[in-house]
Legacy VTK file of the C-alpha trace (Angstrom):
# vtk DataFile Version 3.0
C-alpha trace
ASCII
DATASET POLYDATA
POINTS 112 float
-0.071 0.070 -0.125
1.539 3.261 -1.071
1.294 6.042 1.698
-0.072 9.384 0.289
2.241 12.434 1.888
0.111 15.340 3.186
3.003 17.171 4.359
2.607 21.354 3.203
5.261 22.335 0.337
5.831 25.909 0.374
5.159 26.855 -3.175
8.979 28.022 -4.435
9.602 31.425 -4.099
9.904 33.997 -7.525
13.275 33.996 -9.045
14.522 37.806 -8.039
17.753 37.894 -9.680
18.915 40.829 -11.514
17.786 40.717 -14.688
15.492 37.987 -14.455
12.104 40.016 -15.587
13.733 41.328 -18.299
14.595 38.233 -19.558
11.521 37.243 -19.524
10.135 40.077 -21.048
12.571 39.653 -23.743
10.997 36.304 -24.491
8.057 37.046 -24.383
8.406 39.727 -27.119
10.874 37.085 -29.266
7.711 34.823 -29.267
5.299 37.109 -30.189
7.139 38.085 -33.118
7.718 34.977 -34.117
3.661 34.535 -33.924
3.055 37.375 -35.894
5.349 36.225 -38.566
3.871 32.203 -38.611
0.256 34.301 -38.161
0.745 36.649 -41.564
2.094 33.842 -43.724
-1.159 31.868 -42.734
-3.809 34.579 -43.132
-1.642 34.773 -46.794
-2.273 30.796 -47.252
-5.983 31.692 -46.501
-6.292 34.623 -48.868
-5.148 32.361 -51.848
-7.103 29.085 -51.063
-10.397 31.477 -50.661
-9.455 33.690 -53.821
-9.084 30.253 -55.853
-12.411 29.112 -54.568
-10.845 25.682 -52.789
-12.261 23.424 -50.306
-10.243 22.308 -47.859
-9.680 19.468 -49.163
-8.489 21.021 -52.663
-6.006 22.861 -50.763
-4.632 19.990 -48.574
-4.199 18.317 -52.399
-1.827 21.218 -52.947
0.013 21.746 -49.808
0.193 17.318 -49.212
-1.214 17.484 -45.970
-4.885 16.117 -44.492
-7.369 18.553 -44.588
-7.652 19.029 -40.952
-4.296 20.649 -41.184
-5.875 23.008 -43.549
-8.709 24.082 -41.318
-5.975 25.257 -38.716
-4.270 26.844 -40.886
-7.434 28.885 -41.908
-8.153 29.326 -38.228
-4.816 30.867 -37.853
-3.616 28.185 -35.181
0.120 29.174 -35.485
1.210 27.237 -32.279
1.438 24.034 -34.579
3.529 25.741 -37.681
7.173 26.641 -38.114
7.898 29.439 -40.674
9.797 27.398 -42.834
6.726 24.819 -43.065
4.296 27.866 -44.269
6.931 29.502 -46.321
7.053 25.574 -48.062
3.114 25.770 -47.979
3.331 29.212 -49.903
5.983 27.804 -52.347
3.545 24.762 -53.466
1.083 27.756 -53.553
3.059 29.621 -56.237
4.296 32.255 -54.083
7.664 32.807 -52.957
8.334 34.745 -49.866
10.655 37.654 -48.765
12.508 38.519 -45.426
12.983 42.403 -44.514
14.798 43.126 -41.531
14.333 46.191 -39.664
15.690 47.391 -35.871
13.427 46.985 -33.567
12.206 50.374 -33.684
11.202 49.987 -36.729
13.490 51.474 -38.927
15.151 50.332 -41.995
18.679 50.038 -43.159
22.155 48.979 -41.515
22.833 48.730 -37.722
25.544 49.466 -35.952
LINES 1 113
112 0 1 2 3 4 5 6 7 8 9 10 11 12 13 14 15 16 17 18 19 20 21 22 23 24 25 26 27 28 29 30 31 32 33 34 35 36 37 38 39 40 41 42 43 44 45 46 47 48 49 50 51 52 53 54 55 56 57 58 59 60 61 62 63 64 65 66 67 68 69 70 71 72 73 74 75 76 77 78 79 80 81 82 83 84 85 86 87 88 89 90 91 92 93 94 95 96 97 98 99 100 101 102 103 104 105 106 107 108 109 110 111
């Protein structure tokens, strides 16, 4: 018979090391940036599919995936897809992707 341990355990204290909050904020900002890129790619895929008047099943054949995956793309379920895979899907739809690298303040050009 296994005995249950009912001992109270204090929850872990928050990490108060210097810079830890900045690191967490930076991580959130980085994830938001990559999610935005994936959502933009997915929105373009969805626009092309709608423009061509395809069903999800027809689009699935062209993209070489199953129909539920197309439904996820159309629903902008970005957590399931890498930017690489979405770029491949766009290529299969006859599109290429160009990237623009900007400074964080939104200005184009070289960084020092």
